[in-house]
mmCIF entry with sequence, helices, sheets and N, C-alpha, C, O atoms, coordinates in Angstrom:
data_MODEL
# 
_entry.id   MODEL 
# 
_entity.id                         1 
_entity.type                       polymer 
_entity.pdbx_number_of_molecules   1 
# 
_entity_poly.entity_id                      1 
_entity_poly.type                           'polypeptide(L)' 
_entity_poly.nstd_linkage                   no 
_entity_poly.nstd_monomer                   no 
_entity_poly.pdbx_seq_one_letter_code       MTSTPRSPLRRFERWLVGIFMATLVFVLERLVMRQIRKKEAARDTSTAGAVTVGEG 
_entity_poly.pdbx_seq_one_letter_code_can   MTSTPRSPLRRFERWLVGIFMATLVFVLERLVMRQIRKKEAARDTSTAGAVTVGEG 
_entity_poly.pdbx_strand_id                 A 
# 
loop_
_entity_poly_seq.entity_id 
_entity_poly_seq.num 
_entity_poly_seq.mon_id 
_entity_poly_seq.hetero 
1 1  MET n 
1 2  THR n 
1 3  SER n 
1 4  THR n 
1 5  PRO n 
1 6  ARG n 
1 7  SER n 
1 8  PRO n 
1 9  LEU n 
1 10 ARG n 
1 11 ARG n 
1 12 PHE n 
1 13 GLU n 
1 14 ARG n 
1 15 TRP n 
1 16 LEU n 
1 17 VAL n 
1 18 GLY n 
1 19 ILE n 
1 20 PHE n 
1 21 MET n 
1 22 ALA n 
1 23 THR n 
1 24 LEU n 
1 25 VAL n 
1 26 PHE n 
1 27 VAL n 
1 28 LEU n 
1 29 GLU n 
1 30 ARG n 
1 31 LEU n 
1 32 VAL n 
1 33 MET n 
1 34 ARG n 
1 35 GLN n 
1 36 ILE n 
1 37 ARG n 
1 38 LYS n 
1 39 LYS n 
1 40 GLU n 
1 41 ALA n 
1 42 ALA n 
1 43 ARG n 
1 44 ASP n 
1 45 THR n 
1 46 SER n 
1 47 THR n 
1 48 ALA n 
1 49 GLY n 
1 50 ALA n 
1 51 VAL n 
1 52 THR n 
1 53 VAL n 
1 54 GLY n 
1 55 GLU n 
1 56 GLY n 
# 
_struct_asym.id          A 
_struct_asym.entity_id   1 
# 
_struct_conf.conf_type_id            HELX_P 
_struct_conf.id                      HELX_P1 
_struct_conf.pdbx_PDB_helix_id       AA1 
_struct_conf.beg_label_comp_id       PRO 
_struct_conf.beg_label_asym_id       A 
_struct_conf.beg_label_seq_id        8 
_struct_conf.pdbx_beg_PDB_ins_code   ? 
_struct_conf.end_label_comp_id       ALA 
_struct_conf.end_label_asym_id       A 
_struct_conf.end_label_seq_id        48 
_struct_conf.pdbx_end_PDB_ins_code   ? 
_struct_conf.beg_auth_comp_id        PRO 
_struct_conf.beg_auth_asym_id        A 
_struct_conf.beg_auth_seq_id         8 
_struct_conf.end_auth_comp_id        ALA 
_struct_conf.end_auth_asym_id        A 
_struct_conf.end_auth_seq_id         48 
_struct_conf.pdbx_PDB_helix_class    1 
_struct_conf.details                 ? 
_struct_conf.pdbx_PDB_helix_length   41 
# 
_struct_conf_type.id          HELX_P 
_struct_conf_type.criteria    ? 
_struct_conf_type.reference   ? 
# 
loop_
_atom_site.group_PDB 
_atom_site.id 
_atom_site.type_symbol 
_atom_site.label_atom_id 
_atom_site.label_alt_id 
_atom_site.label_comp_id 
_atom_site.label_asym_id 
_atom_site.label_entity_id 
_atom_site.label_seq_id 
_atom_site.pdbx_PDB_ins_code 
_atom_site.Cartn_x 
_atom_site.Cartn_y 
_atom_site.Cartn_z 
_atom_site.occupancy 
_atom_site.B_iso_or_equiv 
_atom_site.pdbx_formal_charge 
_atom_site.auth_seq_id 
_atom_site.auth_comp_id 
_atom_site.auth_asym_id 
_atom_site.auth_atom_id 
_atom_site.pdbx_PDB_model_num 
ATOM 1   N N  . MET A 1 1  ? -14.969 -36.178 -17.231 1.00 0.00 ? 1  MET A N  1 
ATOM 2   C CA . MET A 1 1  ? -15.467 -35.862 -18.554 1.00 0.00 ? 1  MET A CA 1 
ATOM 3   C C  . MET A 1 1  ? -15.237 -37.062 -19.464 1.00 0.00 ? 1  MET A C  1 
ATOM 4   O O  . MET A 1 1  ? -14.131 -37.596 -19.538 1.00 0.00 ? 1  MET A O  1 
ATOM 5   N N  . THR A 1 2  ? -16.282 -37.472 -20.146 1.00 0.00 ? 2  THR A N  1 
ATOM 6   C CA . THR A 1 2  ? -16.156 -38.642 -21.023 1.00 0.00 ? 2  THR A CA 1 
ATOM 7   C C  . THR A 1 2  ? -15.708 -38.225 -22.406 1.00 0.00 ? 2  THR A C  1 
ATOM 8   O O  . THR A 1 2  ? -15.934 -37.091 -22.829 1.00 0.00 ? 2  THR A O  1 
ATOM 9   N N  . SER A 1 3  ? -15.079 -39.138 -23.100 1.00 0.00 ? 3  SER A N  1 
ATOM 10  C CA . SER A 1 3  ? -14.578 -38.844 -24.441 1.00 0.00 ? 3  SER A CA 1 
ATOM 11  C C  . SER A 1 3  ? -15.436 -39.520 -25.502 1.00 0.00 ? 3  SER A C  1 
ATOM 12  O O  . SER A 1 3  ? -14.912 -40.094 -26.457 1.00 0.00 ? 3  SER A O  1 
ATOM 13  N N  . THR A 1 4  ? -16.759 -39.451 -25.336 1.00 0.00 ? 4  THR A N  1 
ATOM 14  C CA . THR A 1 4  ? -17.645 -40.042 -26.338 1.00 0.00 ? 4  THR A CA 1 
ATOM 15  C C  . THR A 1 4  ? -17.684 -39.147 -27.571 1.00 0.00 ? 4  THR A C  1 
ATOM 16  O O  . THR A 1 4  ? -17.632 -37.924 -27.443 1.00 0.00 ? 4  THR A O  1 
ATOM 17  N N  . PRO A 1 5  ? -17.775 -39.729 -28.751 1.00 0.00 ? 5  PRO A N  1 
ATOM 18  C CA . PRO A 1 5  ? -17.841 -38.914 -29.966 1.00 0.00 ? 5  PRO A CA 1 
ATOM 19  C C  . PRO A 1 5  ? -19.150 -38.127 -30.024 1.00 0.00 ? 5  PRO A C  1 
ATOM 20  O O  . PRO A 1 5  ? -20.195 -38.602 -29.579 1.00 0.00 ? 5  PRO A O  1 
ATOM 21  N N  . ARG A 1 6  ? -19.075 -36.941 -30.567 1.00 0.00 ? 6  ARG A N  1 
ATOM 22  C CA . ARG A 1 6  ? -20.265 -36.100 -30.651 1.00 0.00 ? 6  ARG A CA 1 
ATOM 23  C C  . ARG A 1 6  ? -21.218 -36.657 -31.703 1.00 0.00 ? 6  ARG A C  1 
ATOM 24  O O  . ARG A 1 6  ? -20.801 -37.164 -32.744 1.00 0.00 ? 6  ARG A O  1 
ATOM 25  N N  . SER A 1 7  ? -22.478 -36.551 -31.407 1.00 0.00 ? 7  SER A N  1 
ATOM 26  C CA . SER A 1 7  ? -23.460 -37.035 -32.371 1.00 0.00 ? 7  SER A CA 1 
ATOM 27  C C  . SER A 1 7  ? -23.594 -36.023 -33.508 1.00 0.00 ? 7  SER A C  1 
ATOM 28  O O  . SER A 1 7  ? -23.375 -34.829 -33.307 1.00 0.00 ? 7  SER A O  1 
ATOM 29  N N  . PRO A 1 8  ? -23.949 -36.492 -34.681 1.00 0.00 ? 8  PRO A N  1 
ATOM 30  C CA . PRO A 1 8  ? -24.135 -35.568 -35.816 1.00 0.00 ? 8  PRO A CA 1 
ATOM 31  C C  . PRO A 1 8  ? -25.213 -34.508 -35.533 1.00 0.00 ? 8  PRO A C  1 
ATOM 32  O O  . PRO A 1 8  ? -25.116 -33.374 -36.002 1.00 0.00 ? 8  PRO A O  1 
ATOM 33  N N  . LEU A 1 9  ? -26.222 -34.886 -34.772 1.00 0.00 ? 9  LEU A N  1 
ATOM 34  C CA . LEU A 1 9  ? -27.278 -33.935 -34.444 1.00 0.00 ? 9  LEU A CA 1 
ATOM 35  C C  . LEU A 1 9  ? -26.733 -32.798 -33.585 1.00 0.00 ? 9  LEU A C  1 
ATOM 36  O O  . LEU A 1 9  ? -27.084 -31.636 -33.792 1.00 0.00 ? 9  LEU A O  1 
ATOM 37  N N  . ARG A 1 10 ? -25.879 -33.130 -32.625 1.00 0.00 ? 10 ARG A N  1 
ATOM 38  C CA . ARG A 1 10 ? -25.284 -32.111 -31.755 1.00 0.00 ? 10 ARG A CA 1 
ATOM 39  C C  . ARG A 1 10 ? -24.373 -31.179 -32.554 1.00 0.00 ? 10 ARG A C  1 
ATOM 40  O O  . ARG A 1 10 ? -24.379 -29.967 -32.340 1.00 0.00 ? 10 ARG A O  1 
ATOM 41  N N  . ARG A 1 11 ? -23.594 -31.746 -33.473 1.00 0.00 ? 11 ARG A N  1 
ATOM 42  C CA . ARG A 1 11 ? -22.717 -30.923 -34.305 1.00 0.00 ? 11 ARG A CA 1 
ATOM 43  C C  . ARG A 1 11 ? -23.535 -29.989 -35.192 1.00 0.00 ? 11 ARG A C  1 
ATOM 44  O O  . ARG A 1 11 ? -23.180 -28.824 -35.372 1.00 0.00 ? 11 ARG A O  1 
ATOM 45  N N  . PHE A 1 12 ? -24.630 -30.504 -35.743 1.00 0.00 ? 12 PHE A N  1 
ATOM 46  C CA . PHE A 1 12 ? -25.501 -29.677 -36.579 1.00 0.00 ? 12 PHE A CA 1 
ATOM 47  C C  . PHE A 1 12 ? -26.132 -28.562 -35.758 1.00 0.00 ? 12 PHE A C  1 
ATOM 48  O O  . PHE A 1 12 ? -26.258 -27.435 -36.237 1.00 0.00 ? 12 PHE A O  1 
ATOM 49  N N  . GLU A 1 13 ? -26.529 -28.863 -34.530 1.00 0.00 ? 13 GLU A N  1 
ATOM 50  C CA . GLU A 1 13 ? -27.116 -27.858 -33.648 1.00 0.00 ? 13 GLU A CA 1 
ATOM 51  C C  . GLU A 1 13 ? -26.101 -26.750 -33.352 1.00 0.00 ? 13 GLU A C  1 
ATOM 52  O O  . GLU A 1 13 ? -26.449 -25.569 -33.379 1.00 0.00 ? 13 GLU A O  1 
ATOM 53  N N  . ARG A 1 14 ? -24.871 -27.118 -33.074 1.00 0.00 ? 14 ARG A N  1 
ATOM 54  C CA . ARG A 1 14 ? -23.824 -26.124 -32.798 1.00 0.00 ? 14 ARG A CA 1 
ATOM 55  C C  . ARG A 1 14 ? -23.570 -25.265 -34.026 1.00 0.00 ? 14 ARG A C  1 
ATOM 56  O O  . ARG A 1 14 ? -23.358 -24.058 -33.912 1.00 0.00 ? 14 ARG A O  1 
ATOM 57  N N  . TRP A 1 15 ? -23.591 -25.893 -35.211 1.00 0.00 ? 15 TRP A N  1 
ATOM 58  C CA . TRP A 1 15 ? -23.390 -25.171 -36.456 1.00 0.00 ? 15 TRP A CA 1 
ATOM 59  C C  . TRP A 1 15 ? -24.506 -24.147 -36.661 1.00 0.00 ? 15 TRP A C  1 
ATOM 60  O O  . TRP A 1 15 ? -24.233 -23.003 -37.025 1.00 0.00 ? 15 TRP A O  1 
ATOM 61  N N  . LEU A 1 16 ? -25.758 -24.546 -36.430 1.00 0.00 ? 16 LEU A N  1 
ATOM 62  C CA . LEU A 1 16 ? -26.886 -23.629 -36.573 1.00 0.00 ? 16 LEU A CA 1 
ATOM 63  C C  . LEU A 1 16 ? -26.787 -22.457 -35.594 1.00 0.00 ? 16 LEU A C  1 
ATOM 64  O O  . LEU A 1 16 ? -27.057 -21.314 -35.961 1.00 0.00 ? 16 LEU A O  1 
ATOM 65  N N  . VAL A 1 17 ? -26.406 -22.740 -34.368 1.00 0.00 ? 17 VAL A N  1 
ATOM 66  C CA . VAL A 1 17 ? -26.256 -21.675 -33.375 1.00 0.00 ? 17 VAL A CA 1 
ATOM 67  C C  . VAL A 1 17 ? -25.159 -20.705 -33.817 1.00 0.00 ? 17 VAL A C  1 
ATOM 68  O O  . VAL A 1 17 ? -25.307 -19.494 -33.658 1.00 0.00 ? 17 VAL A O  1 
ATOM 69  N N  . GLY A 1 18 ? -24.080 -21.216 -34.360 1.00 0.00 ? 18 GLY A N  1 
ATOM 70  C CA . GLY A 1 18 ? -22.999 -20.361 -34.851 1.00 0.00 ? 18 GLY A CA 1 
ATOM 71  C C  . GLY A 1 18 ? -23.459 -19.466 -35.986 1.00 0.00 ? 18 GLY A C  1 
ATOM 72  O O  . GLY A 1 18 ? -23.130 -18.280 -36.010 1.00 0.00 ? 18 GLY A O  1 
ATOM 73  N N  . ILE A 1 19 ? -24.212 -20.011 -36.922 1.00 0.00 ? 19 ILE A N  1 
ATOM 74  C CA . ILE A 1 19 ? -24.741 -19.222 -38.042 1.00 0.00 ? 19 ILE A CA 1 
ATOM 75  C C  . ILE A 1 19 ? -25.684 -18.149 -37.523 1.00 0.00 ? 19 ILE A C  1 
ATOM 76  O O  . ILE A 1 19 ? -25.636 -17.005 -37.976 1.00 0.00 ? 19 ILE A O  1 
ATOM 77  N N  . PHE A 1 20 ? -26.547 -18.513 -36.569 1.00 0.00 ? 20 PHE A N  1 
ATOM 78  C CA . PHE A 1 20 ? -27.486 -17.549 -36.001 1.00 0.00 ? 20 PHE A CA 1 
ATOM 79  C C  . PHE A 1 20 ? -26.754 -16.410 -35.304 1.00 0.00 ? 20 PHE A C  1 
ATOM 80  O O  . PHE A 1 20 ? -27.107 -15.244 -35.482 1.00 0.00 ? 20 PHE A O  1 
ATOM 81  N N  . MET A 1 21 ? -25.748 -16.734 -34.520 1.00 0.00 ? 21 MET A N  1 
ATOM 82  C CA . MET A 1 21 ? -25.006 -15.706 -33.799 1.00 0.00 ? 21 MET A CA 1 
ATOM 83  C C  . MET A 1 21 ? -24.262 -14.786 -34.761 1.00 0.00 ? 21 MET A C  1 
ATOM 84  O O  . MET A 1 21 ? -24.231 -13.573 -34.553 1.00 0.00 ? 21 MET A O  1 
ATOM 85  N N  . ALA A 1 22 ? -23.666 -15.342 -35.801 1.00 0.00 ? 22 ALA A N  1 
ATOM 86  C CA . ALA A 1 22 ? -22.956 -14.523 -36.783 1.00 0.00 ? 22 ALA A CA 1 
ATOM 87  C C  . ALA A 1 22 ? -23.930 -13.577 -37.483 1.00 0.00 ? 22 ALA A C  1 
ATOM 88  O O  . ALA A 1 22 ? -23.599 -12.414 -37.714 1.00 0.00 ? 22 ALA A O  1 
ATOM 89  N N  . THR A 1 23 ? -25.114 -14.057 -37.819 1.00 0.00 ? 23 THR A N  1 
ATOM 90  C CA . THR A 1 23 ? -26.119 -13.215 -38.462 1.00 0.00 ? 23 THR A CA 1 
ATOM 91  C C  . THR A 1 23 ? -26.566 -12.109 -37.522 1.00 0.00 ? 23 THR A C  1 
ATOM 92  O O  . THR A 1 23 ? -26.718 -10.962 -37.941 1.00 0.00 ? 23 THR A O  1 
ATOM 93  N N  . LEU A 1 24 ? -26.778 -12.442 -36.262 1.00 0.00 ? 24 LEU A N  1 
ATOM 94  C CA . LEU A 1 24 ? -27.199 -11.454 -35.274 1.00 0.00 ? 24 LEU A CA 1 
ATOM 95  C C  . LEU A 1 24 ? -26.146 -10.359 -35.113 1.00 0.00 ? 24 LEU A C  1 
ATOM 96  O O  . LEU A 1 24 ? -26.486 -9.177  -35.057 1.00 0.00 ? 24 LEU A O  1 
ATOM 97  N N  . VAL A 1 25 ? -24.894 -10.737 -35.041 1.00 0.00 ? 25 VAL A N  1 
ATOM 98  C CA . VAL A 1 25 ? -23.812 -9.759  -34.909 1.00 0.00 ? 25 VAL A CA 1 
ATOM 99  C C  . VAL A 1 25 ? -23.757 -8.866  -36.143 1.00 0.00 ? 25 VAL A C  1 
ATOM 100 O O  . VAL A 1 25 ? -23.568 -7.656  -36.019 1.00 0.00 ? 25 VAL A O  1 
ATOM 101 N N  . PHE A 1 26 ? -23.920 -9.441  -37.324 1.00 0.00 ? 26 PHE A N  1 
ATOM 102 C CA . PHE A 1 26 ? -23.888 -8.660  -38.559 1.00 0.00 ? 26 PHE A CA 1 
ATOM 103 C C  . PHE A 1 26 ? -25.013 -7.622  -38.575 1.00 0.00 ? 26 PHE A C  1 
ATOM 104 O O  . PHE A 1 26 ? -24.779 -6.460  -38.909 1.00 0.00 ? 26 PHE A O  1 
ATOM 105 N N  . VAL A 1 27 ? -26.223 -8.032  -38.218 1.00 0.00 ? 27 VAL A N  1 
ATOM 106 C CA . VAL A 1 27 ? -27.372 -7.113  -38.223 1.00 0.00 ? 27 VAL A CA 1 
ATOM 107 C C  . VAL A 1 27 ? -27.182 -6.014  -37.187 1.00 0.00 ? 27 VAL A C  1 
ATOM 108 O O  . VAL A 1 27 ? -27.429 -4.844  -37.476 1.00 0.00 ? 27 VAL A O  1 
ATOM 109 N N  . LEU A 1 28 ? -26.747 -6.376  -35.989 1.00 0.00 ? 28 LEU A N  1 
ATOM 110 C CA . LEU A 1 28 ? -26.540 -5.361  -34.950 1.00 0.00 ? 28 LEU A CA 1 
ATOM 111 C C  . LEU A 1 28 ? -25.451 -4.364  -35.356 1.00 0.00 ? 28 LEU A C  1 
ATOM 112 O O  . LEU A 1 28 ? -25.581 -3.166  -35.103 1.00 0.00 ? 28 LEU A O  1 
ATOM 113 N N  . GLU A 1 29 ? -24.394 -4.849  -35.976 1.00 0.00 ? 29 GLU A N  1 
ATOM 114 C CA . GLU A 1 29 ? -23.330 -3.953  -36.418 1.00 0.00 ? 29 GLU A CA 1 
ATOM 115 C C  . GLU A 1 29 ? -23.853 -2.981  -37.463 1.00 0.00 ? 29 GLU A C  1 
ATOM 116 O O  . GLU A 1 29 ? -23.522 -1.796  -37.426 1.00 0.00 ? 29 GLU A O  1 
ATOM 117 N N  . ARG A 1 30 ? -24.669 -3.470  -38.396 1.00 0.00 ? 30 ARG A N  1 
ATOM 118 C CA . ARG A 1 30 ? -25.240 -2.582  -39.412 1.00 0.00 ? 30 ARG A CA 1 
ATOM 119 C C  . ARG A 1 30 ? -26.118 -1.503  -38.774 1.00 0.00 ? 30 ARG A C  1 
ATOM 120 O O  . ARG A 1 30 ? -26.062 -0.338  -39.169 1.00 0.00 ? 30 ARG A O  1 
ATOM 121 N N  . LEU A 1 31 ? -26.927 -1.895  -37.787 1.00 0.00 ? 31 LEU A N  1 
ATOM 122 C CA . LEU A 1 31 ? -27.796 -0.923  -37.119 1.00 0.00 ? 31 LEU A CA 1 
ATOM 123 C C  . LEU A 1 31 ? -26.986 0.142   -36.382 1.00 0.00 ? 31 LEU A C  1 
ATOM 124 O O  . LEU A 1 31 ? -27.307 1.328   -36.451 1.00 0.00 ? 31 LEU A O  1 
ATOM 125 N N  . VAL A 1 32 ? -25.955 -0.277  -35.689 1.00 0.00 ? 32 VAL A N  1 
ATOM 126 C CA . VAL A 1 32 ? -25.126 0.663   -34.943 1.00 0.00 ? 32 VAL A CA 1 
ATOM 127 C C  . VAL A 1 32 ? -24.416 1.619   -35.903 1.00 0.00 ? 32 VAL A C  1 
ATOM 128 O O  . VAL A 1 32 ? -24.367 2.823   -35.652 1.00 0.00 ? 32 VAL A O  1 
ATOM 129 N N  . MET A 1 33 ? -23.870 1.097   -36.989 1.00 0.00 ? 33 MET A N  1 
ATOM 130 C CA . MET A 1 33 ? -23.174 1.952   -37.948 1.00 0.00 ? 33 MET A CA 1 
ATOM 131 C C  . MET A 1 33 ? -24.135 2.951   -38.586 1.00 0.00 ? 33 MET A C  1 
ATOM 132 O O  . MET A 1 33 ? -23.758 4.095   -38.841 1.00 0.00 ? 33 MET A O  1 
ATOM 133 N N  . ARG A 1 34 ? -25.377 2.527   -38.846 1.00 0.00 ? 34 ARG A N  1 
ATOM 134 C CA . ARG A 1 34 ? -26.351 3.452   -39.422 1.00 0.00 ? 34 ARG A CA 1 
ATOM 135 C C  . ARG A 1 34 ? -26.668 4.581   -38.444 1.00 0.00 ? 34 ARG A C  1 
ATOM 136 O O  . ARG A 1 34 ? -26.781 5.739   -38.846 1.00 0.00 ? 34 ARG A O  1 
ATOM 137 N N  . GLN A 1 35 ? -26.812 4.248   -37.162 1.00 0.00 ? 35 GLN A N  1 
ATOM 138 C CA . GLN A 1 35 ? -27.094 5.277   -36.159 1.00 0.00 ? 35 GLN A CA 1 
ATOM 139 C C  . GLN A 1 35 ? -25.923 6.254   -36.029 1.00 0.00 ? 35 GLN A C  1 
ATOM 140 O O  . GLN A 1 35 ? -26.134 7.457   -35.872 1.00 0.00 ? 35 GLN A O  1 
ATOM 141 N N  . ILE A 1 36 ? -24.703 5.748   -36.094 1.00 0.00 ? 36 ILE A N  1 
ATOM 142 C CA . ILE A 1 36 ? -23.531 6.620   -36.005 1.00 0.00 ? 36 ILE A CA 1 
ATOM 143 C C  . ILE A 1 36 ? -23.506 7.572   -37.190 1.00 0.00 ? 36 ILE A C  1 
ATOM 144 O O  . ILE A 1 36 ? -23.247 8.764   -37.026 1.00 0.00 ? 36 ILE A O  1 
ATOM 145 N N  . ARG A 1 37 ? -23.775 7.049   -38.387 1.00 0.00 ? 37 ARG A N  1 
ATOM 146 C CA . ARG A 1 37 ? -23.792 7.916   -39.572 1.00 0.00 ? 37 ARG A CA 1 
ATOM 147 C C  . ARG A 1 37 ? -24.889 8.967   -39.474 1.00 0.00 ? 37 ARG A C  1 
ATOM 148 O O  . ARG A 1 37 ? -24.677 10.113  -39.870 1.00 0.00 ? 37 ARG A O  1 
ATOM 149 N N  . LYS A 1 38 ? -26.067 8.596   -38.950 1.00 0.00 ? 38 LYS A N  1 
ATOM 150 C CA . LYS A 1 38 ? -27.162 9.561   -38.785 1.00 0.00 ? 38 LYS A CA 1 
ATOM 151 C C  . LYS A 1 38 ? -26.749 10.680  -37.839 1.00 0.00 ? 38 LYS A C  1 
ATOM 152 O O  . LYS A 1 38 ? -27.007 11.853  -38.111 1.00 0.00 ? 38 LYS A O  1 
ATOM 153 N N  . LYS A 1 39 ? -26.110 10.322  -36.732 1.00 0.00 ? 39 LYS A N  1 
ATOM 154 C CA . LYS A 1 39 ? -25.685 11.336  -35.771 1.00 0.00 ? 39 LYS A CA 1 
ATOM 155 C C  . LYS A 1 39 ? -24.637 12.253  -36.378 1.00 0.00 ? 39 LYS A C  1 
ATOM 156 O O  . LYS A 1 39 ? -24.688 13.465  -36.166 1.00 0.00 ? 39 LYS A O  1 
ATOM 157 N N  . GLU A 1 40 ? -23.685 11.703  -37.133 1.00 0.00 ? 40 GLU A N  1 
ATOM 158 C CA . GLU A 1 40 ? -22.665 12.532  -37.775 1.00 0.00 ? 40 GLU A CA 1 
ATOM 159 C C  . GLU A 1 40 ? -23.294 13.467  -38.796 1.00 0.00 ? 40 GLU A C  1 
ATOM 160 O O  . GLU A 1 40 ? -22.913 14.635  -38.879 1.00 0.00 ? 40 GLU A O  1 
ATOM 161 N N  . ALA A 1 41 ? -24.247 12.977  -39.571 1.00 0.00 ? 41 ALA A N  1 
ATOM 162 C CA . ALA A 1 41 ? -24.903 13.814  -40.580 1.00 0.00 ? 41 ALA A CA 1 
ATOM 163 C C  . ALA A 1 41 ? -25.699 14.928  -39.911 1.00 0.00 ? 41 ALA A C  1 
ATOM 164 O O  . ALA A 1 41 ? -25.688 16.064  -40.387 1.00 0.00 ? 41 ALA A O  1 
ATOM 165 N N  . ALA A 1 42 ? -26.389 14.621  -38.817 1.00 0.00 ? 42 ALA A N  1 
ATOM 166 C CA . ALA A 1 42 ? -27.165 15.635  -38.106 1.00 0.00 ? 42 ALA A CA 1 
ATOM 167 C C  . ALA A 1 42 ? -26.230 16.681  -37.502 1.00 0.00 ? 42 ALA A C  1 
ATOM 168 O O  . ALA A 1 42 ? -26.536 17.873  -37.528 1.00 0.00 ? 42 ALA A O  1 
ATOM 169 N N  . ARG A 1 43 ? -25.109 16.250  -36.968 1.00 0.00 ? 43 ARG A N  1 
ATOM 170 C CA . ARG A 1 43 ? -24.152 17.187  -36.381 1.00 0.00 ? 43 ARG A CA 1 
ATOM 171 C C  . ARG A 1 43 ? -23.546 18.086  -37.458 1.00 0.00 ? 43 ARG A C  1 
ATOM 172 O O  . ARG A 1 43 ? -23.364 19.284  -37.238 1.00 0.00 ? 43 ARG A O  1 
ATOM 173 N N  . ASP A 1 44 ? -23.235 17.514  -38.615 1.00 0.00 ? 44 ASP A N  1 
ATOM 174 C CA . ASP A 1 44 ? -22.661 18.302  -39.703 1.00 0.00 ? 44 ASP A CA 1 
ATOM 175 C C  . ASP A 1 44 ? -23.647 19.340  -40.228 1.00 0.00 ? 44 ASP A C  1 
ATOM 176 O O  . ASP A 1 44 ? -23.251 20.474  -40.498 1.00 0.00 ? 44 ASP A O  1 
ATOM 177 N N  . THR A 1 45 ? -24.913 18.983  -40.376 1.00 0.00 ? 45 THR A N  1 
ATOM 178 C CA . THR A 1 45 ? -25.895 19.940  -40.895 1.00 0.00 ? 45 THR A CA 1 
ATOM 179 C C  . THR A 1 45 ? -26.168 21.041  -39.873 1.00 0.00 ? 45 THR A C  1 
ATOM 180 O O  . THR A 1 45 ? -26.341 22.200  -40.251 1.00 0.00 ? 45 THR A O  1 
ATOM 181 N N  . SER A 1 46 ? -26.208 20.699  -38.591 1.00 0.00 ? 46 SER A N  1 
ATOM 182 C CA . SER A 1 46 ? -26.459 21.734  -37.584 1.00 0.00 ? 46 SER A CA 1 
ATOM 183 C C  . SER A 1 46 ? -25.229 22.637  -37.423 1.00 0.00 ? 46 SER A C  1 
ATOM 184 O O  . SER A 1 46 ? -25.381 23.827  -37.146 1.00 0.00 ? 46 SER A O  1 
ATOM 185 N N  . THR A 1 47 ? -24.034 22.106  -37.589 1.00 0.00 ? 47 THR A N  1 
ATOM 186 C CA . THR A 1 47 ? -22.820 22.906  -37.478 1.00 0.00 ? 47 THR A CA 1 
ATOM 187 C C  . THR A 1 47 ? -22.691 23.855  -38.669 1.00 0.00 ? 47 THR A C  1 
ATOM 188 O O  . THR A 1 47 ? -22.239 24.988  -38.508 1.00 0.00 ? 47 THR A O  1 
ATOM 189 N N  . ALA A 1 48 ? -23.079 23.410  -39.845 1.00 0.00 ? 48 ALA A N  1 
ATOM 190 C CA . ALA A 1 48 ? -22.944 24.233  -41.036 1.00 0.00 ? 48 ALA A CA 1 
ATOM 191 C C  . ALA A 1 48 ? -23.865 25.454  -40.966 1.00 0.00 ? 48 ALA A C  1 
ATOM 192 O O  . ALA A 1 48 ? -23.519 26.517  -41.481 1.00 0.00 ? 48 ALA A O  1 
ATOM 193 N N  . GLY A 1 49 ? -25.020 25.312  -40.340 1.00 0.00 ? 49 GLY A N  1 
ATOM 194 C CA . GLY A 1 49 ? -25.969 26.411  -40.272 1.00 0.00 ? 49 GLY A CA 1 
ATOM 195 C C  . GLY A 1 49 ? -25.869 27.217  -38.998 1.00 0.00 ? 49 GLY A C  1 
ATOM 196 O O  . GLY A 1 49 ? -26.669 28.130  -38.791 1.00 0.00 ? 49 GLY A O  1 
ATOM 197 N N  . ALA A 1 50 ? -24.930 26.917  -38.152 1.00 0.00 ? 50 ALA A N  1 
ATOM 198 C CA . ALA A 1 50 ? -24.812 27.607  -36.872 1.00 0.00 ? 50 ALA A CA 1 
ATOM 199 C C  . ALA A 1 50 ? -24.262 29.019  -37.049 1.00 0.00 ? 50 ALA A C  1 
ATOM 200 O O  . ALA A 1 50 ? -23.459 29.284  -37.944 1.00 0.00 ? 50 ALA A O  1 
ATOM 201 N N  . VAL A 1 51 ? -24.700 29.892  -36.202 1.00 0.00 ? 51 VAL A N  1 
ATOM 202 C CA . VAL A 1 51 ? -24.219 31.283  -36.234 1.00 0.00 ? 51 VAL A CA 1 
ATOM 203 C C  . VAL A 1 51 ? -23.249 31.451  -35.072 1.00 0.00 ? 51 VAL A C  1 
ATOM 204 O O  . VAL A 1 51 ? -23.571 31.143  -33.924 1.00 0.00 ? 51 VAL A O  1 
ATOM 205 N N  . THR A 1 52 ? -22.074 31.939  -35.387 1.00 0.00 ? 52 THR A N  1 
ATOM 206 C CA . THR A 1 52 ? -21.059 32.144  -34.367 1.00 0.00 ? 52 THR A CA 1 
ATOM 207 C C  . THR A 1 52 ? -21.079 33.604  -33.914 1.00 0.00 ? 52 THR A C  1 
ATOM 208 O O  . THR A 1 52 ? -21.065 34.518  -34.738 1.00 0.00 ? 52 THR A O  1 
ATOM 209 N N  . VAL A 1 53 ? -21.111 33.806  -32.621 1.00 0.00 ? 53 VAL A N  1 
ATOM 210 C CA . VAL A 1 53 ? -21.129 35.168  -32.069 1.00 0.00 ? 53 VAL A CA 1 
ATOM 211 C C  . VAL A 1 53 ? -19.767 35.799  -32.300 1.00 0.00 ? 53 VAL A C  1 
ATOM 212 O O  . VAL A 1 53 ? -18.732 35.182  -32.049 1.00 0.00 ? 53 VAL A O  1 
ATOM 213 N N  . GLY A 1 54 ? -19.778 37.045  -32.785 1.00 0.00 ? 54 GLY A N  1 
ATOM 214 C CA . GLY A 1 54 ? -18.526 37.749  -32.988 1.00 0.00 ? 54 GLY A CA 1 
ATOM 215 C C  . GLY A 1 54 ? -18.047 37.714  -34.408 1.00 0.00 ? 54 GLY A C  1 
ATOM 216 O O  . GLY A 1 54 ? -17.126 38.451  -34.763 1.00 0.00 ? 54 GLY A O  1 
ATOM 217 N N  . GLU A 1 55 ? -18.640 36.880  -35.239 1.00 0.00 ? 55 GLU A N  1 
ATOM 218 C CA . GLU A 1 55 ? -18.264 36.843  -36.654 1.00 0.00 ? 55 GLU A CA 1 
ATOM 219 C C  . GLU A 1 55 ? -19.395 37.418  -37.488 1.00 0.00 ? 55 GLU A C  1 
ATOM 220 O O  . GLU A 1 55 ? -20.561 37.345  -37.098 1.00 0.00 ? 55 GLU A O  1 
ATOM 221 N N  . GLY A 1 56 ? -19.064 37.972  -38.599 1.00 0.00 ? 56 GLY A N  1 
ATOM 222 C CA . GLY A 1 56 ? -20.145 38.417  -39.473 1.00 0.00 ? 56 GLY A CA 1 
ATOM 223 C C  . GLY A 1 56 ? -19.942 39.719  -39.982 1.00 0.00 ? 56 GLY A C  1 
ATOM 224 O O  . GLY A 1 56 ? -20.775 40.225  -40.734 1.00 0.00 ? 56 GLY A O  1 
# 
């Protein structure tokens, strides 16, 4: 492995890839959290209106 200094272009490319990956992770996390909240809300509304056998 050679110890040549990294070119500014290579460093800029790595920086851009890092920004892109961070943005992608942020968007995916938001989507997953929204789906989890939707499922919890749907479960809560269906549970609230459910009829339990033996009660009433």
